[in-house]
Jmol script that loads the backbone (N, CA, C; Angstrom):
load data "model"
ATOM      1  N   MET A   1     -13.723  -1.268 -44.085  1.00  0.00           N
ATOM      2  CA  MET A   1     -15.162  -1.921 -43.725  1.00  0.00           C
ATOM      3  C   MET A   1     -16.064  -0.816 -44.250  1.00  0.00           C
ATOM      4  N   VAL A   2     -16.883  -1.198 -45.126  1.00  0.00           N
ATOM      5  CA  VAL A   2     -17.860  -0.126 -45.254  1.00  0.00           C
ATOM      6  C   VAL A   2     -19.193   0.044 -44.067  1.00  0.00           C
ATOM      7  N   PHE A   3     -19.431   1.325 -43.865  1.00  0.00           N
ATOM      8  CA  PHE A   3     -20.380   1.719 -42.733  1.00  0.00           C
ATOM      9  C   PHE A   3     -21.703   1.354 -43.011  1.00  0.00           C
ATOM     10  N   LYS A   4     -22.203   0.314 -42.112  1.00  0.00           N
ATOM     11  CA  LYS A   4     -23.460  -0.234 -42.296  1.00  0.00           C
ATOM     12  C   LYS A   4     -24.346   0.927 -41.480  1.00  0.00           C
ATOM     13  N   PHE A   5     -24.904   1.955 -42.017  1.00  0.00           N
ATOM     14  CA  PHE A   5     -25.753   2.991 -41.680  1.00  0.00           C
ATOM     15  C   PHE A   5     -27.402   2.443 -41.399  1.00  0.00           C
ATOM     16  N   HIS A   6     -27.851   1.631 -42.324  1.00  0.00           N
ATOM     17  CA  HIS A   6     -29.104   1.284 -42.096  1.00  0.00           C
ATOM     18  C   HIS A   6     -29.222   0.249 -40.890  1.00  0.00           C
ATOM     19  N   THR A   7     -28.108  -0.448 -40.721  1.00  0.00           N
ATOM     20  CA  THR A   7     -28.527  -1.269 -39.694  1.00  0.00           C
ATOM     21  C   THR A   7     -28.283  -0.485 -38.258  1.00  0.00           C
ATOM     22  N   ALA A   8     -27.372   0.560 -38.214  1.00  0.00           N
ATOM     23  CA  ALA A   8     -27.132   1.282 -37.178  1.00  0.00           C
ATOM     24  C   ALA A   8     -28.405   1.947 -36.586  1.00  0.00           C
ATOM     25  N   PHE A   9     -29.111   2.504 -37.789  1.00  0.00           N
ATOM     26  CA  PHE A   9     -30.235   3.339 -37.673  1.00  0.00           C
ATOM     27  C   PHE A   9     -31.180   2.562 -36.866  1.00  0.00           C
ATOM     28  N   ALA A  10     -31.614   1.333 -37.613  1.00  0.00           N
ATOM     29  CA  ALA A  10     -32.576   0.437 -37.080  1.00  0.00           C
ATOM     30  C   ALA A  10     -32.386  -0.098 -35.749  1.00  0.00           C
ATOM     31  N   LEU A  11     -31.230  -0.192 -35.431  1.00  0.00           N
ATOM     32  CA  LEU A  11     -30.873  -0.392 -33.900  1.00  0.00           C
ATOM     33  C   LEU A  11     -31.378   0.746 -32.903  1.00  0.00           C
ATOM     34  N   GLY A  12     -31.030   1.771 -33.451  1.00  0.00           N
ATOM     35  CA  GLY A  12     -31.509   2.961 -32.808  1.00  0.00           C
ATOM     36  C   GLY A  12     -32.868   3.225 -32.601  1.00  0.00           C
ATOM     37  N   LEU A  13     -33.453   2.934 -33.616  1.00  0.00           N
ATOM     38  CA  LEU A  13     -34.908   3.203 -33.357  1.00  0.00           C
ATOM     39  C   LEU A  13     -35.554   2.110 -32.480  1.00  0.00           C
ATOM     40  N   LEU A  14     -35.017   0.915 -32.482  1.00  0.00           N
ATOM     41  CA  LEU A  14     -35.356  -0.148 -31.609  1.00  0.00           C
ATOM     42  C   LEU A  14     -35.057   0.236 -30.209  1.00  0.00           C
ATOM     43  N   ALA A  15     -33.823   0.705 -29.942  1.00  0.00           N
ATOM     44  CA  ALA A  15     -33.455   1.136 -28.618  1.00  0.00           C
ATOM     45  C   ALA A  15     -34.276   2.158 -28.017  1.00  0.00           C
ATOM     46  N   MET A  16     -34.854   3.184 -28.947  1.00  0.00           N
ATOM     47  CA  MET A  16     -35.617   4.195 -28.448  1.00  0.00           C
ATOM     48  C   MET A  16     -37.197   3.654 -28.130  1.00  0.00           C
ATOM     49  N   VAL A  17     -37.637   2.649 -28.884  1.00  0.00           N
ATOM     50  CA  VAL A  17     -38.878   1.924 -28.457  1.00  0.00           C
ATOM     51  C   VAL A  17     -38.894   1.266 -27.198  1.00  0.00           C
ATOM     52  N   ALA A  18     -37.612   0.545 -27.141  1.00  0.00           N
ATOM     53  CA  ALA A  18     -37.431  -0.280 -25.801  1.00  0.00           C
ATOM     54  C   ALA A  18     -37.357   0.643 -24.502  1.00  0.00           C
ATOM     55  N   GLY A  19     -36.657   2.026 -24.804  1.00  0.00           N
ATOM     56  CA  GLY A  19     -36.808   3.076 -23.740  1.00  0.00           C
ATOM     57  C   GLY A  19     -38.338   3.718 -23.476  1.00  0.00           C
ATOM     58  N   MET A  20     -38.878   4.046 -24.457  1.00  0.00           N
ATOM     59  CA  MET A  20     -40.320   4.383 -24.452  1.00  0.00           C
ATOM     60  C   MET A  20     -40.792   3.328 -23.769  1.00  0.00           C
ATOM     61  N   TYR A  21     -40.794   2.039 -24.019  1.00  0.00           N
ATOM     62  CA  TYR A  21     -41.722   1.286 -23.373  1.00  0.00           C
ATOM     63  C   TYR A  21     -41.409   1.036 -21.827  1.00  0.00           C
ATOM     64  N   LEU A  22     -40.116   1.223 -21.429  1.00  0.00           N
ATOM     65  CA  LEU A  22     -39.705   1.152 -20.284  1.00  0.00           C
ATOM     66  C   LEU A  22     -40.270   2.179 -19.502  1.00  0.00           C
ATOM     67  N   ILE A  23     -40.471   3.280 -19.982  1.00  0.00           N
ATOM     68  CA  ILE A  23     -41.101   4.558 -19.515  1.00  0.00           C
ATOM     69  C   ILE A  23     -42.636   4.343 -19.018  1.00  0.00           C
ATOM     70  N   MET A  24     -43.239   3.811 -20.350  1.00  0.00           N
ATOM     71  CA  MET A  24     -44.651   3.847 -20.146  1.00  0.00           C
ATOM     72  C   MET A  24     -45.108   2.507 -19.128  1.00  0.00           C
ATOM     73  N   LYS A  25     -44.147   1.544 -19.145  1.00  0.00           N
ATOM     74  CA  LYS A  25     -44.573   0.530 -18.124  1.00  0.00           C
ATOM     75  C   LYS A  25     -44.548   0.889 -16.717  1.00  0.00           C
ATOM     76  N   ALA A  26     -43.254   1.686 -16.476  1.00  0.00           N
ATOM     77  CA  ALA A  26     -43.209   2.635 -15.236  1.00  0.00           C
ATOM     78  C   ALA A  26     -44.131   3.218 -14.474  1.00  0.00           C
ATOM     79  N   LYS A  27     -44.859   3.991 -15.869  1.00  0.00           N
ATOM     80  CA  LYS A  27     -46.029   5.063 -15.312  1.00  0.00           C
ATOM     81  C   LYS A  27     -47.180   4.024 -15.047  1.00  0.00           C
ATOM     82  N   LYS A  28     -47.162   3.217 -15.518  1.00  0.00           N
ATOM     83  CA  LYS A  28     -48.493   2.309 -15.518  1.00  0.00           C
ATOM     84  C   LYS A  28     -48.543   1.292 -14.172  1.00  0.00           C
ATOM     85  N   ASP A  29     -47.331   0.791 -14.004  1.00  0.00           N
ATOM     86  CA  ASP A  29     -47.315  -0.229 -12.518  1.00  0.00           C
ATOM     87  C   ASP A  29     -46.945   0.628 -11.579  1.00  0.00           C
ATOM     88  N   GLY A  30     -47.330   0.055 -10.470  1.00  0.00           N
ATOM     89  CA  GLY A  30     -46.875   0.563  -9.027  1.00  0.00           C
ATOM     90  C   GLY A  30     -45.778   0.042  -8.495  1.00  0.00           C
ATOM     91  N   ALA A  31     -44.853  -0.282  -9.379  1.00  0.00           N
ATOM     92  CA  ALA A  31     -43.623  -0.904  -8.933  1.00  0.00           C
ATOM     93  C   ALA A  31     -42.795   0.156  -7.826  1.00  0.00           C
ATOM     94  N   CYS A  32     -41.744  -0.848  -7.087  1.00  0.00           N
ATOM     95  CA  CYS A  32     -41.129   0.186  -6.177  1.00  0.00           C
ATOM     96  C   CYS A  32     -40.012   0.915  -6.823  1.00  0.00           C
ATOM     97  N   CYS A  33     -39.586   0.323  -7.792  1.00  0.00           N
ATOM     98  CA  CYS A  33     -38.446   0.908  -8.916  1.00  0.00           C
ATOM     99  C   CYS A  33     -39.077   1.744  -9.877  1.00  0.00           C
ATOM    100  N   LYS A  34     -40.165   2.480  -9.667  1.00  0.00           N
ATOM    101  CA  LYS A  34     -40.554   3.505 -10.583  1.00  0.00           C
ATOM    102  C   LYS A  34     -39.808   4.530 -11.295  1.00  0.00           C
ATOM    103  N   ALA A  35     -39.177   5.033 -10.313  1.00  0.00           N
ATOM    104  CA  ALA A  35     -38.136   6.339 -10.506  1.00  0.00           C
ATOM    105  C   ALA A  35     -37.184   5.997 -11.277  1.00  0.00           C
ATOM    106  N   PHE A  36     -36.635   4.788 -10.915  1.00  0.00           N
ATOM    107  CA  PHE A  36     -35.421   4.184 -11.356  1.00  0.00           C
ATOM    108  C   PHE A  36     -35.731   3.718 -13.084  1.00  0.00           C
ATOM    109  N   ALA A  37     -36.569   3.351 -13.218  1.00  0.00           N
ATOM    110  CA  ALA A  37     -37.234   2.660 -14.648  1.00  0.00           C
ATOM    111  C   ALA A  37     -37.236   3.767 -15.439  1.00  0.00           C
ATOM    112  N   LYS A  38     -37.865   5.026 -15.024  1.00  0.00           N
ATOM    113  CA  LYS A  38     -38.066   6.074 -15.720  1.00  0.00           C
ATOM    114  C   LYS A  38     -36.459   6.637 -16.066  1.00  0.00           C
ATOM    115  N   VAL A  39     -35.826   6.697 -14.947  1.00  0.00           N
ATOM    116  CA  VAL A  39     -34.334   7.333 -15.332  1.00  0.00           C
ATOM    117  C   VAL A  39     -33.655   6.500 -16.553  1.00  0.00           C
ATOM    118  N   VAL A  40     -33.723   5.015 -16.213  1.00  0.00           N
ATOM    119  CA  VAL A  40     -33.034   4.340 -17.318  1.00  0.00           C
ATOM    120  C   VAL A  40     -33.679   4.125 -18.744  1.00  0.00           C
ATOM    121  N   GLY A  41     -34.866   4.602 -18.592  1.00  0.00           N
ATOM    122  CA  GLY A  41     -35.632   4.755 -19.975  1.00  0.00           C
ATOM    123  C   GLY A  41     -35.393   6.107 -20.517  1.00  0.00           C
ATOM    124  N   TRP A  42     -35.412   6.884 -19.929  1.00  0.00           N
ATOM    125  CA  TRP A  42     -34.998   8.239 -20.641  1.00  0.00           C
ATOM    126  C   TRP A  42     -33.500   8.137 -20.994  1.00  0.00           C
ATOM    127  N   PHE A  43     -32.751   7.407 -20.165  1.00  0.00           N
ATOM    128  CA  PHE A  43     -31.111   7.523 -20.371  1.00  0.00           C
ATOM    129  C   PHE A  43     -31.122   6.761 -22.092  1.00  0.00           C
ATOM    130  N   VAL A  44     -31.976   5.321 -21.801  1.00  0.00           N
ATOM    131  CA  VAL A  44     -31.821   4.695 -23.157  1.00  0.00           C
ATOM    132  C   VAL A  44     -32.344   5.443 -24.529  1.00  0.00           C
ATOM    133  N   ILE A  45     -33.240   6.275 -24.222  1.00  0.00           N
ATOM    134  CA  ILE A  45     -34.079   7.120 -25.188  1.00  0.00           C
ATOM    135  C   ILE A  45     -32.729   8.278 -25.791  1.00  0.00           C
ATOM    136  N   ILE A  46     -32.257   9.120 -24.751  1.00  0.00           N
ATOM    137  CA  ILE A  46     -31.243  10.095 -25.273  1.00  0.00           C
ATOM    138  C   ILE A  46     -30.256   9.514 -25.691  1.00  0.00           C
ATOM    139  N   THR A  47     -29.577   8.475 -25.232  1.00  0.00           N
ATOM    140  CA  THR A  47     -28.274   7.758 -25.907  1.00  0.00           C
ATOM    141  C   THR A  47     -28.481   7.164 -27.272  1.00  0.00           C
ATOM    142  N   ALA A  48     -29.940   6.721 -27.338  1.00  0.00           N
ATOM    143  CA  ALA A  48     -30.383   6.114 -28.676  1.00  0.00           C
ATOM    144  C   ALA A  48     -30.361   7.465 -29.625  1.00  0.00           C
ATOM    145  N   PHE A  49     -30.904   8.377 -29.299  1.00  0.00           N
ATOM    146  CA  PHE A  49     -31.138   9.564 -30.349  1.00  0.00           C
ATOM    147  C   PHE A  49     -29.741   9.887 -30.966  1.00  0.00           C
ATOM    148  N   LEU A  50     -28.714  10.326 -29.699  1.00  0.00           N
ATOM    149  CA  LEU A  50     -27.490  10.675 -29.871  1.00  0.00           C
ATOM    150  C   LEU A  50     -26.879   9.630 -30.771  1.00  0.00           C
ATOM    151  N   GLY A  51     -26.980   8.265 -30.660  1.00  0.00           N
ATOM    152  CA  GLY A  51     -26.519   7.274 -31.594  1.00  0.00           C
ATOM    153  C   GLY A  51     -26.723   7.416 -33.204  1.00  0.00           C
ATOM    154  N   ILE A  52     -27.808   7.854 -33.321  1.00  0.00           N
ATOM    155  CA  ILE A  52     -28.632   8.099 -34.407  1.00  0.00           C
ATOM    156  C   ILE A  52     -28.189   9.170 -35.227  1.00  0.00           C
ATOM    157  N   VAL A  53     -27.932  10.073 -34.631  1.00  0.00           N
ATOM    158  CA  VAL A  53     -27.527  11.527 -34.942  1.00  0.00           C
ATOM    159  C   VAL A  53     -26.253  11.366 -35.383  1.00  0.00           C
ATOM    160  N   CYS A  54     -25.134  10.783 -34.489  1.00  0.00           N
ATOM    161  CA  CYS A  54     -23.927  10.305 -34.552  1.00  0.00           C
ATOM    162  C   CYS A  54     -23.794   9.284 -36.036  1.00  0.00           C
ATOM    163  N   SER A  55     -24.568   8.296 -36.051  1.00  0.00           N
ATOM    164  CA  SER A  55     -24.396   7.695 -37.208  1.00  0.00           C
ATOM    165  C   SER A  55     -24.861   8.213 -38.445  1.00  0.00           C
ATOM    166  N   THR A  56     -25.865   9.397 -38.721  1.00  0.00           N
ATOM    167  CA  THR A  56     -26.081   9.706 -39.638  1.00  0.00           C
ATOM    168  C   THR A  56     -25.413  10.663 -40.149  1.00  0.00           C
ATOM    169  N   TYR A  57     -24.644  11.277 -39.132  1.00  0.00           N
ATOM    170  CA  TYR A  57     -23.783  12.258 -39.406  1.00  0.00           C
ATOM    171  C   TYR A  57     -22.403  11.550 -40.165  1.00  0.00           C
ATOM    172  N   TYR A  58     -21.684  10.464 -39.402  1.00  0.00           N
ATOM    173  CA  TYR A  58     -20.651   9.834 -40.370  1.00  0.00           C
ATOM    174  C   TYR A  58     -21.127   9.106 -41.655  1.00  0.00           C
ATOM    175  N   SER A  59     -22.554   8.642 -41.802  1.00  0.00           N
ATOM    176  CA  SER A  59     -22.822   8.262 -42.904  1.00  0.00           C
ATOM    177  C   SER A  59     -22.783   9.055 -44.210  1.00  0.00           C
ATOM    178  N   VAL A  60     -23.099  10.643 -43.800  1.00  0.00           N
ATOM    179  CA  VAL A  60     -23.151  11.306 -44.872  1.00  0.00           C
ATOM    180  C   VAL A  60     -21.430  11.712 -45.162  1.00  0.00           C
ATOM    181  N   LEU A  61     -20.683  11.888 -44.115  1.00  0.00           N
ATOM    182  CA  LEU A  61     -19.172  12.061 -44.524  1.00  0.00           C
ATOM    183  C   LEU A  61     -18.748  10.815 -45.215  1.00  0.00           C
ATOM    184  N   TYR A  62     -19.239   9.632 -45.014  1.00  0.00           N
ATOM    185  CA  TYR A  62     -18.545   8.419 -45.501  1.00  0.00           C
ATOM    186  C   TYR A  62     -19.001   8.480 -47.130  1.00  0.00           C
ATOM    187  N   MET A  63     -20.459   9.227 -47.323  1.00  0.00           N
ATOM    188  CA  MET A  63     -20.967   9.096 -48.717  1.00  0.00           C
ATOM    189  C   MET A  63     -20.130  10.301 -49.289  1.00  0.00           C
ATOM    190  N   GLN A  64     -19.992  11.203 -48.564  1.00  0.00           N
ATOM    191  CA  GLN A  64     -19.023  12.217 -49.397  1.00  0.00           C
ATOM    192  C   GLN A  64     -17.848  11.882 -49.777  1.00  0.00           C
ATOM    193  N   ALA A  65     -17.050  11.059 -48.935  1.00  0.00           N
ATOM    194  CA  ALA A  65     -16.032  10.312 -49.390  1.00  0.00           C
ATOM    195  C   ALA A  65     -15.751   9.407 -50.463  1.00  0.00           C
ATOM    196  N   GLY A  66     -17.337   9.215 -50.577  1.00  0.00           N
ATOM    197  CA  GLY A  66     -17.136   7.960 -51.916  1.00  0.00           C
ATOM    198  C   GLY A  66     -17.231   6.476 -51.363  1.00  0.00           C
ATOM    199  N   LEU A  67     -17.104   6.469 -50.105  1.00  0.00           N
ATOM    200  CA  LEU A  67     -17.273   4.986 -49.683  1.00  0.00           C
ATOM    201  C   LEU A  67     -18.596   4.323 -50.158  1.00  0.00           C
ATOM    202  N   TYR A  68     -19.562   4.827 -50.246  1.00  0.00           N
ATOM    203  CA  TYR A  68     -20.482   4.012 -50.475  1.00  0.00           C
ATOM    204  C   TYR A  68     -20.682   3.723 -52.093  1.00  0.00           C
ATOM    205  N   CYS A  69     -20.039   4.227 -53.106  1.00  0.00           N
ATOM    206  CA  CYS A  69     -19.676   4.067 -54.291  1.00  0.00           C
ATOM    207  C   CYS A  69     -19.316   2.446 -54.609  1.00  0.00           C
ATOM    208  N   PRO A  70     -19.954   1.638 -55.270  1.00  0.00           N
ATOM    209  CA  PRO A  70     -19.494   0.197 -55.548  1.00  0.00           C
ATOM    210  C   PRO A  70     -18.140   0.182 -56.153  1.00  0.00           C
ATOM    211  N   THR A  71     -17.760   1.201 -57.078  1.00  0.00           N
ATOM    212  CA  THR A  71     -16.613   1.094 -57.623  1.00  0.00           C
ATOM    213  C   THR A  71     -15.427   1.424 -56.624  1.00  0.00           C
ATOM    214  N   LYS A  72     -15.532   2.251 -55.559  1.00  0.00           N
ATOM    215  CA  LYS A  72     -14.286   2.573 -54.672  1.00  0.00           C
ATOM    216  C   LYS A  72     -14.662   1.922 -53.586  1.00  0.00           C
ATOM    217  N   ALA A  73     -15.490   0.754 -53.220  1.00  0.00           N
ATOM    218  CA  ALA A  73     -15.892   0.380 -51.950  1.00  0.00           C
ATOM    219  C   ALA A  73     -14.547  -0.967 -51.559  1.00  0.00           C
ATOM    220  N   GLY A  74     -13.772  -1.095 -50.745  1.00  0.00           N
ATOM    221  CA  GLY A  74     -13.063  -2.053 -50.189  1.00  0.00           C
ATOM    222  C   GLY A  74     -12.066  -2.462 -51.237  1.00  0.00           C
ATOM    223  N   TRP A  75     -10.826  -3.105 -51.111  1.00  0.00           N
ATOM    224  CA  TRP A  75     -10.021  -3.456 -51.678  1.00  0.00           C
ATOM    225  C   TRP A  75     -10.079  -4.096 -52.977  1.00  0.00           C
ATOM    226  N   HIS A  76     -11.219  -4.738 -53.029  1.00  0.00           N
ATOM    227  CA  HIS A  76     -11.406  -5.380 -54.500  1.00  0.00           C
ATOM    228  C   HIS A  76     -11.871  -4.226 -55.473  1.00  0.00           C
ATOM    229  N   GLY A  77     -12.924  -3.179 -54.974  1.00  0.00           N
ATOM    230  CA  GLY A  77     -13.199  -2.206 -55.739  1.00  0.00           C
ATOM    231  C   GLY A  77     -12.088  -1.315 -55.950  1.00  0.00           C
ATOM    232  N   LYS A  78     -11.170  -0.967 -55.554  1.00  0.00           N
ATOM    233  CA  LYS A  78     -10.077  -0.165 -55.735  1.00  0.00           C
ATOM    234  C   LYS A  78      -9.159  -0.498 -56.607  1.00  0.00           C
ATOM    235  N   HIS A  79      -8.879  -1.778 -56.547  1.00  0.00           N
ATOM    236  CA  HIS A  79      -8.008  -2.632 -57.676  1.00  0.00           C
ATOM    237  C   HIS A  79      -8.580  -3.488 -58.515  1.00  0.00           C
ATOM    238  N   ARG A  80      -9.422  -3.196 -59.033  1.00  0.00           N
ATOM    239  CA  ARG A  80     -10.358  -4.142 -59.898  1.00  0.00           C
ATOM    240  C   ARG A  80      -9.319  -4.163 -61.314  1.00  0.00           C
ATOM    241  N   GLY A  81      -9.560  -5.395 -61.852  1.00  0.00           N
ATOM    242  CA  GLY A  81      -8.801  -5.581 -63.015  1.00  0.00           C
ATOM    243  C   GLY A  81      -7.170  -5.786 -62.716  1.00  0.00           C
ATOM    244  N   ARG A  82      -6.617  -5.469 -61.655  1.00  0.00           N
ATOM    245  CA  ARG A  82      -5.262  -5.976 -61.697  1.00  0.00           C
ATOM    246  C   ARG A  82      -4.905  -7.320 -60.921  1.00  0.00           C
ATOM    247  N   GLY A  83      -3.971  -7.730 -61.542  1.00  0.00           N
ATOM    248  CA  GLY A  83      -3.407  -9.031 -60.687  1.00  0.00           C
ATOM    249  C   GLY A  83      -2.776  -8.872 -59.636  1.00  0.00           C
ATOM    250  N   MET A  84      -2.537  -9.955 -59.015  1.00  0.00           N
ATOM    251  CA  MET A  84      -1.636  -9.854 -57.497  1.00  0.00           C
ATOM    252  C   MET A  84      -0.412  -9.236 -57.837  1.00  0.00           C
ATOM    253  N   LYS A  85       0.049  -9.552 -58.774  1.00  0.00           N
ATOM    254  CA  LYS A  85       1.558  -9.158 -59.496  1.00  0.00           C
ATOM    255  C   LYS A  85       1.587  -7.545 -59.327  1.00  0.00           C
ATOM    256  N   GLU A  86       0.747  -7.007 -59.350  1.00  0.00           N
ATOM    257  CA  GLU A  86       0.468  -5.202 -59.421  1.00  0.00           C
ATOM    258  C   GLU A  86      -0.560  -4.721 -58.289  1.00  0.00           C
ATOM    259  N   GLY A  87      -0.668  -5.644 -57.357  1.00  0.00           N
ATOM    260  CA  GLY A  87      -1.426  -5.013 -56.271  1.00  0.00           C
ATOM    261  C   GLY A  87      -0.704  -4.558 -55.209  1.00  0.00           C
ATOM    262  N   PRO A  88      -1.126  -3.477 -54.218  1.00  0.00           N
ATOM    263  CA  PRO A  88      -0.325  -3.216 -53.290  1.00  0.00           C
ATOM    264  C   PRO A  88       0.471  -3.931 -52.423  1.00  0.00           C
ATOM    265  N   PHE A  89      -0.345  -5.446 -51.959  1.00  0.00           N
ATOM    266  CA  PHE A  89      -0.059  -6.130 -50.988  1.00  0.00           C
ATOM    267  C   PHE A  89       1.312  -6.810 -51.689  1.00  0.00           C
ATOM    268  N   LYS A  90       1.152  -7.165 -53.041  1.00  0.00           N
ATOM    269  CA  LYS A  90       2.383  -7.845 -53.534  1.00  0.00           C
ATOM    270  C   LYS A  90       3.764  -6.867 -53.467  1.00  0.00           C
ATOM    271  N   LYS A  91       3.224  -5.477 -53.967  1.00  0.00           N
ATOM    272  CA  LYS A  91       4.340  -4.600 -54.052  1.00  0.00           C
ATOM    273  C   LYS A  91       4.831  -4.359 -52.787  1.00  0.00           C
ATOM    274  N   LYS A  92       4.022  -4.340 -51.654  1.00  0.00           N
ATOM    275  CA  LYS A  92       4.807  -4.133 -50.220  1.00  0.00           C
ATOM    276  C   LYS A  92       5.574  -5.229 -49.900  1.00  0.00           C
ATOM    277  N   MET A  93       5.179  -6.808 -50.197  1.00  0.00           N
ATOM    278  CA  MET A  93       6.118  -7.576 -49.906  1.00  0.00           C
ATOM    279  C   MET A  93       7.127  -7.825 -50.906  1.00  0.00           C
ATOM    280  N   MET A  94       7.111  -7.293 -52.129  1.00  0.00           N
ATOM    281  CA  MET A  94       8.380  -7.356 -52.765  1.00  0.00           C
ATOM    282  C   MET A  94       9.342  -6.188 -52.164  1.00  0.00           C
ATOM    283  N   ASP A  95       8.917  -5.024 -51.781  1.00  0.00           N
ATOM    284  CA  ASP A  95       9.750  -4.124 -51.285  1.00  0.00           C
ATOM    285  C   ASP A  95      10.440  -4.428 -50.283  1.00  0.00           C
ATOM    286  N   ASP A  96       9.576  -5.209 -49.015  1.00  0.00           N
ATOM    287  CA  ASP A  96      10.441  -5.602 -47.958  1.00  0.00           C
ATOM    288  C   ASP A  96      11.233  -6.716 -48.191  1.00  0.00           C
ATOM    289  N   ASP A  97      11.020  -7.130 -49.109  1.00  0.00           N
ATOM    290  CA  ASP A  97      12.359  -8.562 -49.667  1.00  0.00           C
ATOM    291  C   ASP A  97      13.552  -7.720 -50.139  1.00  0.00           C
ATOM    292  N   ASP A  98      13.363  -6.465 -50.881  1.00  0.00           N
ATOM    293  CA  ASP A  98      14.422  -6.009 -51.395  1.00  0.00           C
ATOM    294  C   ASP A  98      15.158  -5.483 -50.263  1.00  0.00           C
ATOM    295  N   ASP A  99      14.775  -5.119 -48.956  1.00  0.00           N
ATOM    296  CA  ASP A  99      15.228  -4.173 -47.984  1.00  0.00           C
ATOM    297  C   ASP A  99      16.229  -5.162 -47.109  1.00  0.00           C
ATOM    298  N   ASP A 100      16.152  -6.711 -47.260  1.00  0.00           N
ATOM    299  CA  ASP A 100      16.723  -7.801 -46.673  1.00  0.00           C
ATOM    300  C   ASP A 100      18.168  -8.084 -47.217  1.00  0.00           C
ATOM    301  N   GLU A 101      18.255  -7.638 -48.724  1.00  0.00           N
ATOM    302  CA  GLU A 101      19.466  -7.922 -49.268  1.00  0.00           C
ATOM    303  C   GLU A 101      20.670  -7.089 -49.011  1.00  0.00           C
TER     304      GLU A 101
END
end "model"
wireframe off; spacefill off
backbone 0.3
color backbone group
């Protein structure tokens, strides 16, 4: 499965915005749970930031490994032009059948 960096990055940004909104709302309102809302807001922002950093790091690693290249991505890209007879799954099945004899 190819890593979906753009989706992870966008969700991280949305989480950061939600955390910031929670902090701003807690500062503005005179609610009884003001301190708790601030703590949760900062927790969401820090976790989202770490998630974005982690996603970016692994995205770079996957890009260096060639997993974003359309010719290398997934089973279909790696075995393009081969029939099922020559594919790794058929070969594995044939090897398993030979062991039974």
